[in-house]
C-alpha positions in Angstrom: 98.3 -122.5 -19.5 102.0 -124.4 -19.6 103.3 -125.6 -23.1 103.5 -129.0 -23.1 106.5 -130.3 -25.4 105.6 -134.2 -24.4 103.6 -134.9 -28.0 106.8 -136.1 -29.5 107.1 -133.5 -32.5 110.5 -133.0 -34.4 111.9 -129.5 -32.5 114.6 -128.1 -35.1 117.6 -127.5 -32.5 119.8 -125.5 -34.6 118.6 -121.8 -34.3 116.3 -119.5 -32.3 114.8 -118.2 -36.3 113.0 -121.1 -37.2 110.9 -121.0 -33.5 109.9 -117.3 -33.5 112.3 -116.5 -31.3 114.2 -113.1 -30.3 117.9 -113.0 -29.5 118.5 -112.1 -26.0 118.4 -108.2 -25.5 122.2 -106.7 -25.9 124.3 -106.3 -23.0 125.5 -103.2 -23.8 124.1 -99.9 -23.1 124.2 -97.6 -25.9 125.3 -93.5 -25.4 121.9 -92.6 -25.3 120.5 -95.2 -22.9 123.1 -94.5 -20.0 122.1 -90.6 -20.4 118.6 -91.7 -20.0 119.1 -93.5 -17.2 121.2 -90.7 -15.3 119.0 -88.2 -16.1 115.6 -90.2 -14.7 117.4 -91.2 -11.8 118.9 -87.0 -10.8 115.3 -85.8 -11.8 113.8 -88.0 -9.5 116.3 -87.2 -6.7 115.9 -83.6 -7.6 112.1 -83.8 -7.7 111.9 -85.4 -4.4 114.2 -83.5 -2.5 113.0 -80.3 -3.5 109.0 -81.4 -2.4 109.9 -82.3 1.0 112.6 -79.0 1.0 110.2 -76.5 0.1 107.9 -77.9 3.3 110.6 -77.7 5.6 111.5 -74.1 4.4 107.4 -73.2 4.2 107.0 -74.6 7.4 109.6 -73.1 9.3 108.6 -69.6 7.6 104.9 -69.2 8.4 104.0 -72.1 11.1 101.7 -74.0 9.1 98.9 -75.6 11.3 99.2 -78.2 8.4 102.3 -79.5 8.3 101.3 -82.9 8.5 99.0 -83.2 5.9 101.6 -81.1 3.8 104.0 -84.4 4.4 101.6 -87.1 3.9 100.5 -85.9 0.3 104.6 -85.4 -0.4 105.6 -88.9 0.7 102.4 -90.5 -1.5 103.4 -88.1 -4.8 107.2 -88.8 -3.8 106.5 -92.8 -3.4 104.4 -92.6 -6.6 106.9 -90.9 -8.6 109.7 -93.3 -7.4 107.6 -96.3 -8.7 106.8 -95.0 -12.2 110.9 -94.5 -11.9 111.5 -98.1 -11.1 109.1 -99.5 -13.4 110.6 -97.6 -16.6 114.6 -98.4 -15.0 113.9 -101.8 -13.6 116.6 -103.5 -11.9 118.4 -101.8 -9.1 115.8 -98.8 -8.7 113.5 -101.8 -8.2 115.8 -103.6 -5.7 115.7 -100.3 -3.3 111.7 -100.0 -3.7 111.7 -103.7 -2.3 113.7 -102.6 0.6 111.7 -99.3 1.1 108.7 -101.3 1.0 110.1 -103.4 3.8 110.2 -101.0 6.0 106.6 -100.6 7.6 108.9 -99.9 11.1 110.0 -96.7 10.4 108.7 -95.0 6.8 105.5 -93.2 6.1 102.6 -95.6 5.4 102.1 -93.7 1.9 105.9 -95.4 0.8 105.3 -98.8 2.0 101.9 -99.2 0.3 102.8 -97.6 -2.9 106.2 -99.7 -3.8 105.0 -102.9 -1.9 103.8 -104.1 -5.3 106.9 -104.3 -6.9 108.0 -107.4 -4.4 107.3 -109.8 -6.9 104.9 -108.1 -9.3 107.3 -105.8 -11.5 105.6 -106.1 -15.3 107.3 -109.2 -16.7 109.1 -109.9 -19.9 107.7 -111.2 -23.0 107.7 -115.3 -23.3 110.1 -114.7 -26.0 112.5 -112.7 -24.7 112.9 -115.1 -21.7 113.0 -118.3 -24.1 115.4 -116.9 -26.6 117.7 -116.0 -22.7 117.1 -119.7 -21.3 118.0 -121.4 -24.9 121.1 -118.7 -25.3 122.2 -119.9 -22.0 122.2 -124.0 -22.1 122.3 -123.8 -25.8 120.0 -126.2 -27.0 116.1 -125.8 -27.5 114.0 -125.4 -24.6 111.9 -128.4 -25.4 115.2 -130.1 -24.8 115.5 -129.7 -21.2 111.7 -129.3 -19.8 109.0 -131.6 -21.0 106.6 -128.5 -19.9 107.4 -124.9 -19.2 104.1 -122.8 -18.5 105.0 -119.1 -20.4 103.3 -116.7 -18.0 105.5 -116.1 -14.7 104.8 -116.8 -11.1 106.6 -113.9 -10.2 108.8 -111.1 -11.5 111.2 -109.3 -9.4 114.2 -106.8 -10.2 116.6 -108.8 -11.8 114.9 -112.3 -12.9 111.0 -113.3 -13.3 110.4 -117.2 -12.4 108.4 -119.8 -14.5 106.8 -123.2 -13.4 107.9 -126.1 -15.5 108.3 -129.7 -15.2 112.1 -131.1 -16.2 112.2 -134.4 -19.0 112.3 -136.5 -15.7 109.2 -135.6 -14.5 110.4 -133.5 -11.5 108.6 -130.1 -11.0 110.4 -126.9 -10.8 111.0 -123.5 -10.8 112.6 -121.5 -13.6 114.5 -118.3 -12.1 115.8 -116.5 -15.3 117.9 -113.1 -15.5 116.6 -110.4 -18.0 118.7 -110.3 -20.8 120.8 -106.9 -20.4 120.1 -106.2 -16.7 123.7 -106.4 -15.6 125.0 -103.3 -17.4 121.7 -101.5 -16.3 122.7 -102.4 -12.7 126.3 -100.9 -13.1 125.4 -97.7 -14.9 122.8 -97.2 -12.3 125.3 -98.0 -9.6 127.1 -95.2 -10.6 123.7 -93.1 -11.2 122.7 -93.4 -7.8 126.6 -92.8 -6.3 126.4 -89.5 -8.1 122.7 -88.1 -6.7 123.6 -89.4 -2.7 127.3 -87.6 -3.5 125.3 -84.4 -4.9 122.3 -85.0 -1.4 125.3 -85.2 1.0 126.9 -81.5 -0.5 123.6 -80.0 -0.3 122.5 -81.8 3.0 126.1 -83.1 5.1 124.0 -84.6 7.7 122.4 -87.2 4.9 125.9 -88.4 3.7 124.9 -92.5 2.7 128.0 -92.3 0.5 129.7 -95.1 2.7 126.5 -97.1 1.9 126.1 -96.8 -1.8 130.2 -97.9 -1.6 129.2 -101.2 0.0 126.3 -101.9 -1.8 128.8 -102.0 -5.1 130.4 -104.9 -3.3 127.3 -106.9 -3.3 125.0 -106.3 -5.9 127.2 -108.7 -8.8 127.0 -111.2 -6.7 123.2 -111.3 -7.3 123.6 -111.4 -10.9 125.2 -114.6 -10.6 123.1 -117.7 -10.5 126.0 -120.1 -10.5 126.9 -118.2 -6.7 123.2 -118.6 -5.7 123.2 -122.2 -6.4 125.7 -123.0 -4.2 124.6 -120.3 -1.5 121.1 -122.4 -1.3 123.1 -125.7 -1.2 124.8 -124.7 1.7 121.7 -123.1 3.5 120.1 -126.2 2.5 122.5 -128.5 4.0 123.2 -126.2 7.5 119.1 -126.8 8.3 119.8 -130.6 7.7 116.6 -132.0 10.2 114.9 -128.6 10.6 111.5 -129.6 9.8 110.3 -126.0 9.9 112.6 -124.5 7.6 112.6 -125.7 3.6 115.4 -124.7 1.0 114.3 -126.1 -2.1 117.1 -128.2 -4.0 119.0 -127.3 -6.9 118.8 -129.1 -10.2 122.2 -128.3 -11.9 121.6 -130.1 -15.0 119.1 -127.4 -16.1 121.4 -124.3 -14.7 123.5 -121.5 -15.8 124.6 -118.3 -14.7 121.5 -116.5 -15.9 119.2 -119.1 -15.5 118.6 -121.1 -12.1 116.6 -124.0 -11.8 115.5 -125.3 -8.6 112.8 -127.7 -6.8 109.2 -125.9 -6.9 107.8 -125.2 -3.4 105.0 -123.3 -3.0 103.4 -121.5 0.2 101.5 -118.3 1.5 103.8 -115.0 1.1 105.0 -114.1 5.0 103.5 -110.4 4.5 99.9 -111.8 3.1 98.4 -111.4 6.7 94.8 -112.1 5.4 95.8 -115.6 3.8 98.1 -116.6 6.9 94.6 -116.2 9.0 92.9 -118.0 6.6 94.8 -121.0 6.4 95.0 -121.3 10.5 98.5 -119.9 10.8 99.3 -117.5 13.8 101.4 -114.6 12.4 103.1 -113.8 15.4 104.2 -117.4 15.5 105.5 -117.2 12.5 107.5 -113.5 14.0 109.3 -115.7 15.9 110.2 -118.6 14.1 111.6 -115.8 11.8 113.6 -114.2 13.8 114.7 -117.7 15.5 116.1 -118.6 12.0 117.8 -115.7 11.5 119.6 -115.9 15.0 120.3 -119.4 13.8 121.8 -118.5 10.5 123.6 -115.0 11.4 125.1 -116.7 15.4 125.3 -120.3 14.7 126.0 -121.2 11.3 128.2 -118.1 10.4 126.0 -117.7 6.9 123.1 -116.3 6.2 120.5 -115.6 3.5 121.0 -111.7 3.4 117.6 -110.3 1.8 114.7 -111.5 3.3 111.7 -109.2 1.7 108.4 -110.3 1.5 109.2 -112.0 -1.9 111.7 -114.2 -0.9 109.8 -116.0 2.6 106.8 -118.1 2.0 104.8 -120.0 5.0 103.4 -123.8 5.3 101.6 -124.5 7.6 103.3 -125.5 11.2 104.1 -122.9 10.9 107.1 -124.0 8.2 109.1 -121.2 6.2 110.6 -121.7 2.8 113.7 -120.1 2.5 114.2 -118.3 -1.3 116.5 -116.2 -3.5 120.3 -116.8 -2.2 121.9 -114.4 -4.3 122.6 -111.9 -1.7 124.3 -114.4 1.2 127.1 -113.9 3.3 129.7 -116.2 5.1 131.5 -114.5 8.5 135.5 -115.0 8.8 134.9 -117.1 12.8 137.3 -113.5 14.1 134.3 -111.0 12.7 131.2 -113.6 14.1 133.1 -113.1 17.8 133.2 -109.6 16.9 129.5 -109.7 16.6 128.6 -112.0 19.7 131.1 -109.4 21.7 128.8 -106.5 20.6 125.6 -108.3 21.6 126.5 -109.5 24.6 127.3 -105.7 25.4 124.4 -104.7 24.3 122.8 -106.9 25.6 124.1 -106.2 29.4 124.1 -102.4 28.4 128.0 -102.0 29.3 129.0 -98.5 26.8 132.5 -98.8 26.8 132.3 -102.4 26.2 129.6 -101.2 23.2 132.3 -99.1 21.7 135.5 -101.4 21.8 133.0 -103.3 19.9 132.2 -101.6 17.1 135.7 -99.9 16.8 137.0 -104.2 16.8 134.4 -104.4 14.0 135.9 -101.6 11.9 133.0 -98.8 12.3 134.2 -95.0 11.6 132.4 -92.0 12.6 132.8 -88.5 11.1 135.4 -86.7 14.1 136.0 -90.4 15.5 134.0 -90.7 18.2 132.1 -93.5 18.8 129.4 -92.1 21.2 126.7 -92.1 18.1 127.2 -95.8 17.1 126.3 -96.3 21.1 123.2 -94.4 21.0 122.6 -95.8 18.2 123.2 -99.4 19.3 121.2 -98.2 22.3 117.7 -97.2 20.1 117.8 -100.2 18.0 118.2 -103.4 20.2 119.0 -102.0 23.8 115.7 -100.1 24.4 113.7 -103.3 23.4 116.4 -105.3 25.4 116.0 -103.5 28.7 112.4 -102.6 28.4 111.5 -106.1 27.2 109.4 -105.0 24.8 108.7 -106.6 20.8 111.0 -105.0 18.5 108.0 -104.1 16.5 106.5 -102.5 19.4 104.9 -98.8 18.1 106.4 -96.9 21.0 109.6 -98.0 20.1 109.4 -97.3 16.4 108.4 -93.8 17.5 111.8 -93.0 19.5 114.0 -94.1 16.6 112.0 -92.5 13.9 112.7 -89.0 16.3 115.8 -90.1 17.9 118.1 -91.6 14.7 118.4 -88.9 12.5 119.3 -86.7 15.2 122.2 -88.5 16.6 123.2 -89.1 12.7 122.9 -85.4 12.4 125.4 -85.1 15.4 128.5 -87.3 14.3 127.6 -89.2 10.8 128.5 -92.4 10.4 131.3 -92.5 7.5 132.4 -96.8 7.4 130.5 -99.4 7.9 132.1 -102.8 7.5 130.3 -104.3 4.6 129.2 -107.2 6.5 127.7 -105.4 9.2 125.9 -103.5 6.4 124.5 -106.7 5.5 123.2 -107.9 9.2 121.7 -104.3 9.8 120.1 -104.7 6.3 118.8 -107.9 7.7 117.5 -106.7 11.1 116.3 -104.1 9.2 114.3 -106.1 7.0 112.8 -108.4 9.5 111.9 -105.3 12.1 109.5 -103.9 9.0 107.9 -107.3 8.4 107.7 -107.5 12.7 105.3 -105.0 12.4 103.3 -106.2 9.6 103.0 -109.6 11.5 101.8 -107.7 14.9 105.6 -109.6 16.3 105.9 -110.0 20.5 109.1 -111.4 19.8 111.6 -111.1 22.8 114.5 -110.0 21.2 116.8 -111.0 24.8 115.2 -114.3 25.5 115.4 -115.3 21.6 118.6 -114.0 21.0 120.6 -115.0 24.4 120.8 -118.9 23.9 122.1 -118.4 20.7 125.4 -115.5 21.9 125.8 -117.8 25.2 126.0 -121.1 23.1 128.6 -119.3 20.4 130.5 -117.8 23.6 131.2 -121.4 25.3 132.0 -123.1 21.8 134.7 -119.9 21.8 135.9 -120.6 25.2 136.4 -123.9 24.9 138.2 -123.4 21.1 140.6 -121.0 23.0 141.2 -123.8 25.9 142.5 -126.0 23.4 
């Protein structure tokens, strides 16, 4: 039940002590906690690595007929170990788990099922801590801002949790509150994750992900600035003005700060909850189609997109109408970059391998030996085959081919530099692909993408002619 502050009782606004609240957790990490967090990350990485490596060596030597069962058991053990560590550390590791849990298209079921509980069911912080954070940020008592405030969160995620509330003027709202001290913890975990990936790259040169980790360093801080998120939300809301099938909540600026974001409350069914969609009479395949169109619209028309479409950030209402939430990770593209993306898209659509290689080069991709052949193969696996064979991007046969051939291509000539903007597009495509499998998608990418790409190419031609 929400706390009702409308009974007119006197509130002492001079400090937190008289209301029994607690001070926000310190933003500074001590040496002991930094060392502990590093130990947890490195020990987790070692356990997972040794588990898979031992199976690989065992089956190579003894040709065990139960290889698949061995890997399935290790998948479950590794996923459970990662889940437990994420709950301990919070922050960045939970975000990594959320991403893994969306990749039902390429990852084992044990990983996806085990980690899916971290989309919006992270153990919440105590209300006293959340209340103290809000009052510290706004500089006034909670009762001065909200007439009602539900102490039980509707969602708790990696960096913040969300509560229902009601502003003094009666507007229903969702209040997103950043966990105290999360910035320092995320920064420490980024350093620890980078170290673990460097060690892995030395042990297994074919799995060098340090370039991707460097790019992540650029984007995680954006998600910790709720003023930035509020501006991003307003930009996306403005871009979709007039679109009845897309809902973006309004921002209530008078109750928003860098660590507290107050927005219009909009409910709906989580996009991955297939059973609830069916009960509501909503066609899951229509949802997958609509989702693909919305992201084509954002990337190829608006040049500005929400880059974190995991299930906790997308709700569905009858129609279907999609509700977009959480704009901490959003990106706008310079015109030149968008042109490069369109050239790459067209090259893949028509199967021009030379044009694909040139487009990758223009966008700034680099491989270990300087050849772009690996990138051509990757583009063919991830998009070209879907288009040429007129199949859904979540087609099981194509997913199996990608799972087998993609690691082989990366081992031959690893990618050592990925442009930051493309990294976000790739992340979105990966998340959408995972959701597509969950929704049994039948999206025809050729038919869906081509009108957006053609329109942008036409606009570019007209602009060049002027």
